[in-house]
C-alpha positions in Angstrom: -9.4 -84.4 37.3 -12.3 -85.8 40.3 -12.3 -82.3 41.6 -14.8 -80.5 39.8 -14.0 -77.2 38.9 -15.4 -74.9 40.8 -17.2 -71.4 39.6 -14.0 -69.5 40.1 -12.0 -72.2 38.3 -14.4 -72.5 35.8 -13.8 -68.0 35.1 -10.3 -68.3 35.3 -10.2 -71.2 32.1 -13.0 -69.0 30.3 -11.8 -65.4 30.6 -7.9 -66.9 29.1 -7.5 -65.2 26.0 -8.0 -67.8 23.4 -4.4 -67.2 21.7 -2.9 -68.3 24.9 -4.3 -72.2 24.6 -3.7 -71.7 20.8 0.3 -71.1 21.7 0.3 -73.6 24.2 -1.2 -76.0 21.9 1.2 -75.3 19.2 4.4 -75.4 21.3 3.8 -76.2 24.7 6.6 -77.2 27.6 4.2 -80.0 29.0 3.4 -83.0 27.0 -0.3 -85.0 27.5 1.2 -87.8 29.9 3.1 -85.4 32.6 -0.6 -82.9 32.3 -2.3 -86.5 33.0 0.1 -87.5 35.9 -0.1 -84.2 37.5 -3.9 -84.5 37.7 -3.9 -87.6 39.4 -1.3 -86.4 42.1 -3.7 -83.4 42.6 -6.4 -86.1 43.2 -4.6 -88.2 45.4 -3.4 -85.2 47.1 -7.1 -83.8 47.8 -7.7 -87.7 48.6 -5.2 -87.6 51.2 -4.6 -86.0 55.0 -0.8 -86.5 55.2 0.0 -82.6 55.3 -2.2 -82.5 58.3 -0.9 -85.7 59.9 2.6 -84.1 59.7 1.7 -80.8 60.9 0.2 -82.6 64.0 3.1 -84.8 64.5 5.4 -81.8 64.5 3.5 -79.5 67.1 2.6 -82.4 69.0 6.3 -84.2 69.1 7.9 -81.3 69.1 6.1 -78.0 69.9 7.7 -74.6 69.5 11.2 -74.5 68.0 13.2 -71.4 68.6 16.2 -71.0 66.4 19.1 -72.5 68.0 17.5 -74.0 71.0 17.0 -77.7 72.0 13.9 -78.1 71.0 15.1 -76.9 66.7 17.1 -79.5 67.4 14.9 -82.2 68.5 13.2 -81.0 65.4 16.0 -81.5 63.0 16.1 -85.3 64.4 12.4 -85.4 64.0 12.4 -83.7 60.5 15.1 -86.4 59.2 13.1 -89.6 60.8 9.7 -88.2 59.2 11.7 -87.7 55.9 13.3 -90.8 56.1 9.9 -92.7 56.9 7.9 -91.1 54.4 10.3 -92.6 52.0 12.7 -89.6 50.8 16.7 -90.2 49.8 19.9 -88.7 50.6 18.1 -87.5 53.9 20.7 -85.0 55.6 21.6 -82.3 57.9 23.0 -79.9 56.8 24.4 -77.3 60.3 25.2 -73.8 60.6 25.2 -71.4 63.9 23.2 -68.7 64.9 23.2 -66.0 67.2 20.8 -67.1 70.4 18.0 -65.3 72.1 16.0 -66.4 75.0 13.1 -64.7 76.3 12.5 -64.9 80.3 10.1 -63.1 82.4 7.8 -60.3 80.9 6.2 -57.9 83.1 4.4 -54.5 82.1 1.9 -52.5 84.4 0.8 -49.1 84.3 2.1 -47.7 87.5 -0.5 -44.4 87.7 -2.9 -43.1 87.1 -4.7 -46.2 86.7 -2.8 -48.8 88.4 -3.1 -52.4 86.2 -1.4 -54.7 84.1 -0.4 -54.9 80.9 -0.3 -58.1 78.5 3.0 -57.8 76.2 6.3 -59.6 75.0 9.7 -59.3 74.2 10.5 -58.9 70.3 13.4 -61.5 69.5 16.8 -59.5 69.7 15.7 -56.8 72.3 18.0 -56.0 75.1 16.8 -56.5 78.9 16.0 -54.1 81.4 17.8 -53.8 84.5 16.0 -56.7 86.8 14.2 -54.0 88.6 12.9 -53.1 85.3 12.5 -49.3 83.8 9.3 -47.2 84.6 8.9 -44.0 82.7 6.2 -41.7 81.3 4.4 -42.7 78.5 5.0 -40.7 75.2 2.4 -41.9 72.3 2.9 -41.8 68.8 0.6 -42.8 65.8 3.0 -43.9 63.1 6.4 -44.7 63.3 7.4 -41.9 60.8 5.9 -39.4 63.7 8.6 -40.7 65.8 11.5 -40.3 63.1 10.1 -36.7 62.6 10.0 -36.2 66.6 12.8 -33.7 68.3 16.0 -35.3 69.6 15.6 -34.1 73.2 12.7 -34.3 75.4 12.4 -38.2 75.9 15.0 -38.7 78.0 13.8 -41.2 81.2 10.4 -41.8 79.3 8.9 -44.6 77.1 8.2 -44.1 73.9 4.9 -46.1 72.7 4.2 -46.4 68.4 0.4 -47.0 68.3 1.0 -47.8 64.4 -2.2 -50.5 63.0 -1.4 -53.4 60.6 -4.1 -53.2 57.8 -5.9 -56.4 57.3 -5.2 -57.9 54.0 -6.2 -61.6 51.7 -2.0 -61.4 50.6 -0.8 -60.0 53.8 0.8 -56.9 52.2 -0.3 -54.5 55.6 2.6 -56.6 57.3 5.6 -54.9 55.6 4.4 -51.5 56.1 3.6 -52.4 59.9 6.5 -54.8 60.4 8.7 -51.7 60.3 8.2 -50.6 63.8 9.8 -53.5 65.1 12.7 -52.5 64.8 12.5 -48.7 64.0 10.6 -47.8 67.4 13.7 -49.1 69.8 16.4 -47.4 67.4 14.8 -43.9 67.5 13.7 -44.4 71.2 17.1 -45.4 72.1 18.6 -41.8 70.2 16.2 -39.6 71.9 17.3 -41.1 75.6 14.1 -43.0 76.4 14.3 -45.9 78.4 12.3 -48.4 76.8 9.9 -48.8 73.7 6.4 -50.5 73.3 4.4 -51.4 70.1 1.4 -52.3 69.0 1.7 -55.9 68.2 2.3 -56.3 64.7 -1.1 -58.1 64.2 -4.6 -58.0 63.0 -6.5 -59.7 66.1 -8.4 -58.3 68.9 -7.2 -60.8 71.4 -4.7 -60.6 74.8 -2.6 -62.2 72.7 1.1 -60.0 72.0 2.5 -60.6 68.8 6.6 -61.2 69.3 9.1 -61.2 66.3 12.7 -60.3 65.3 14.0 -56.8 65.3 17.1 -55.5 65.0 19.5 -52.4 66.5 21.9 -52.4 63.6 24.8 -50.0 64.4 23.7 -47.8 67.3 25.3 -46.1 70.2 22.5 -47.1 72.5 20.1 -50.3 72.5 17.2 -49.7 74.8 14.4 -52.6 75.5 11.3 -53.6 72.9 8.0 -55.3 74.1 4.8 -55.4 71.7 1.4 -55.1 73.6 -1.5 -57.3 72.6 -4.1 -54.9 70.8 -6.3 -54.7 73.7 -3.7 -53.7 76.3 -2.5 -51.0 73.3 -5.9 -50.3 73.0 -6.3 -49.4 77.0 -3.2 -47.6 76.8 -4.0 -45.4 74.2 -7.5 -44.9 76.4 -5.9 -44.4 79.7 -3.4 -42.0 77.7 -6.9 -39.3 76.6 -7.2 -38.7 80.2 -5.6 -35.9 80.5 -2.8 -37.1 83.0 0.4 -38.4 82.5 0.3 -42.2 82.4 3.4 -43.9 84.1 4.3 -47.3 83.2 6.8 -50.1 84.6 8.5 -52.8 81.9 10.6 -55.5 83.2 12.3 -58.0 80.3 14.3 -60.7 81.3 15.9 -61.6 78.2 19.8 -63.1 77.1 21.8 -63.5 74.5 24.2 -66.3 75.2 26.0 -66.5 72.0 25.8 -69.0 69.3 24.0 -72.5 68.8 23.8 -74.3 66.2 20.9 -74.7 63.6 20.6 -76.4 60.1 18.4 -77.2 57.6 17.3 -80.5 56.6 17.1 -82.1 53.2 15.4 -84.9 51.4 15.2 -85.8 48.0 13.1 -87.7 45.2 16.3 -88.8 42.7 15.6 -87.8 39.4 17.2 -88.9 36.0 19.2 -85.8 35.7 20.9 -83.3 38.2 19.0 -80.9 37.2 16.6 -79.9 40.7 13.7 -78.2 41.5 13.2 -77.0 45.5 10.3 -76.8 47.7 10.3 -76.3 51.4 9.0 -74.6 54.6 11.3 -73.6 57.7 11.3 -75.5 60.3 11.9 -73.1 63.3 8.8 -71.1 65.2 8.7 -68.6 67.4 8.3 -69.6 71.0 5.0 -68.7 72.1 2.8 -71.3 70.4 3.7 -74.3 68.7 4.6 -73.3 65.1 1.2 -75.0 63.3 0.4 -72.1 60.5 3.6 -70.4 60.8 5.3 -72.7 59.7 4.4 -76.2 60.6 2.1 -76.0 57.6 4.8 -75.4 55.3 6.4 -78.4 56.3 3.7 -80.8 56.3 2.6 -79.2 52.9 5.5 -79.5 51.1 6.5 -82.8 52.7 3.1 -83.9 52.2 3.3 -83.3 48.5 6.6 -85.3 48.1 5.1 -87.9 49.9 1.8 -88.3 47.1 4.9 -88.3 44.0 6.6 -91.0 46.0 3.2 -92.8 46.6 2.5 -92.6 42.8 5.4 -95.0 41.8 6.6 -92.0 39.2 10.2 -91.2 39.0 10.7 -87.3 38.0 13.2 -86.5 35.4 14.7 -83.9 37.6 15.5 -84.3 41.3 12.8 -83.2 43.6 14.5 -81.5 46.9 12.9 -81.0 50.0 14.1 -78.4 52.5 13.4 -77.7 55.9 15.1 -74.6 56.7 16.5 -73.5 60.0 16.5 -70.1 61.8 14.3 -68.3 59.2 12.7 -66.4 62.3 15.9 -64.6 63.2 17.0 -63.6 60.0 16.2 -65.8 57.1 19.5 -67.9 58.2 18.3 -71.4 57.0 17.6 -70.0 53.5 20.9 -68.0 52.8 23.1 -70.9 53.9 21.4 -72.5 51.5 21.9 -70.5 48.6 25.6 -69.7 49.8 26.4 -73.6 49.8 24.7 -74.7 46.6 26.3 -71.4 44.9 28.0 -73.4 42.4 24.6 -75.5 41.6 22.5 -73.0 41.2 22.2 -72.8 37.5 21.1 -76.6 37.6 17.8 -75.4 40.1 15.2 -75.0 37.8 12.7 -73.5 40.2 12.0 -73.0 43.8 8.7 -72.3 45.9 8.4 -71.9 49.9 5.2 -72.4 51.8 5.4 -70.0 54.4 2.0 -68.6 55.0 -0.2 -71.1 56.7 -2.1 -73.1 55.7 -4.9 -71.3 54.0 -6.4 -72.2 50.8 -4.2 -71.5 47.5 -5.9 -68.9 45.5 -3.3 -67.4 42.5 -0.1 -68.9 41.4 2.5 -66.0 41.1 5.9 -66.4 38.9 8.8 -64.9 38.2 10.4 -66.0 35.0 12.0 -64.7 32.1 9.8 -62.6 30.2 10.4 -65.6 27.4 9.2 -68.0 29.5 5.3 -66.5 30.5 3.8 -69.1 28.3 4.8 -72.0 30.9 3.6 -69.9 33.6 0.2 -70.2 31.4 0.5 -73.8 30.9 0.8 -74.3 34.7 -2.0 -72.1 35.6 -4.4 -73.8 33.3 -3.5 -77.4 35.0 -3.9 -76.0 38.4 -7.0 -74.1 37.5 -9.7 -76.8 38.3 -8.1 -76.3 42.1 -9.6 -72.7 42.3 -6.0 -71.4 41.9 -6.4 -68.5 39.2 -3.3 -66.7 37.5 -1.3 -64.3 39.2 1.8 -61.6 38.1 5.2 -62.4 37.3 6.3 -60.9 40.3 6.6 -63.8 43.3 9.0 -64.1 45.8 9.0 -67.6 46.3 8.9 -67.2 49.9 11.2 -65.9 53.0 13.5 -68.9 52.1 13.9 -68.0 48.6 15.7 -64.6 48.9 18.9 -66.2 48.2 18.4 -68.5 45.1 16.0 -65.7 44.0 19.1 -63.2 44.4 20.9 -65.1 42.3 18.5 -65.0 39.0 16.6 -68.6 39.8 13.1 -68.6 38.6 10.6 -69.0 41.9 6.7 -69.3 42.2 4.0 -68.4 44.9 1.6 -70.3 45.5 -0.4 -67.7 46.9 -2.2 -68.5 50.2 -5.7 -66.9 51.9 -4.0 -65.3 54.5 -6.8 -63.2 55.6 -6.7 -64.3 59.3 -2.9 -65.5 59.1 -1.7 -62.3 61.1 -4.3 -63.1 64.0 -2.2 -66.1 64.8 1.3 -65.3 63.8 4.1 -65.3 66.6 1.4 -65.6 68.9 0.3 -68.3 71.8 -2.8 -68.8 69.6 -0.6 -70.2 66.7 -1.5 -73.8 67.4 -3.1 -76.8 65.4 -6.6 -76.3 65.7 -6.1 -73.6 63.7 -5.1 -75.4 60.6 -8.7 -76.9 58.2 -7.6 -80.1 57.1 -9.1 -79.7 53.7 -7.0 -76.4 53.1 -4.2 -78.0 53.6 -4.8 -80.9 51.3 -5.6 -78.4 48.6 -2.0 -76.9 49.4 -0.7 -80.1 49.1 -2.5 -81.4 45.9 -1.5 -78.1 44.6 2.5 -78.3 45.2 2.3 -81.9 44.2 1.1 -81.0 40.8 3.1 -77.9 40.4 6.6 -80.0 41.3 5.8 -82.8 38.8 4.6 -80.3 36.0 8.3 -78.5 37.1 10.3 -81.8 37.6 9.2 -83.4 33.8 8.5 -80.4 31.6 10.8 -79.7 28.9 12.8 -76.7 29.3 13.4 -74.5 31.8 11.9 -70.8 33.0 15.1 -68.5 32.2 15.6 -66.1 29.5 18.2 -67.5 27.0 21.7 -65.8 27.5 22.4 -63.8 24.1 26.2 -64.1 24.0 28.1 -61.6 22.0 28.9 -61.9 18.4 32.6 -61.8 18.2 35.9 -62.2 15.0 34.3 -62.4 11.8 31.1 -63.8 12.6 30.3 -59.8 13.8 31.1 -58.0 10.6 
């Protein structure tokens, strides 16, 4: 490859046990031609700007793409035109309906004892306040668990504030803990008679950009409005509360939920010689605050870009490579779930799946969820990807949010793990814009996906453990 192995990549290759490479040499799933082709595709991806160009096109020509909105509909038309122009075959929209929600006026202010405005944004799915808003004394909790442990009375007419911080991590693992308050704060506040709930944004930045995101009430008797404060405004409210006087806040959220609206997945393919499928994609929708560049215009650019690199090579894969621009991921993984249901009868033909939905940082690790008897194949892939600075990961990959249905049905998945150190600085905010994407980083992603997809589409065998059938009749005696 033209891309010289970095010190990290070299260390990865040297650290692998000799027995791994010996085993690969004895019974490899990848032949030399496939490996050489994958390396050429990776070189081409590193030299290409196609991934960045696709994100630039989507975010400039469409902008924000709230699920079920007119903008998401325009994005589907954009995706059809883009896939067609790239040379993908069998391009189509596969429609489904989703519950639609939209924000309007968002206002908050400390009324007393220190009058001033606060920056906040409604969480997706939140009910509205009355037109005049709601006003109440703030009751602060350091964590959602503290609120859940609080008495069931004494909060009538008050506003609950869950001030829980999110931990910054490279792999985004802090999100799983912090995100629980998005729904939990409103549910627990409603049970206790509060008039509204506020949370510290689920994010890691220190700017005045509040983070939105979907919340759900579930089966509750009473729904109260909920919004997220930007981190500096959560800090400000916290300091005001330390002064020893009750703090009263007014909140007004003008949200609407007018019923169902159309959404859908957009699909394009590189036809193979067999009916087996390798599926990759990103999600086409975004929240309505920024332009959805990092979340998840990047995933659309990376996966469509990888397909274009393969098409430009003139090579024909053994298996069909399917690119999916999933709809309505942000509000509940609707596109991924719909895809798994629509293709339920064909999931045995799905060899592997992956979604790019963690921004545009460099990929540093290749994780799998393969059958235990097929882990040698993971090592083969990891060895080819290593010169990109990608190390071996565990066998607990999720594959990405929209792979939930496929993964649950037993389809093997991989995660090309990206560096997400600053991902939650931007996630679901006004600050999620194209200028946050490094073209060189997205090119490395395109290269990695092109190499991985080509190997998966052309290797010998699959990633599932063999099915052992019970022995019956005379043969069992």
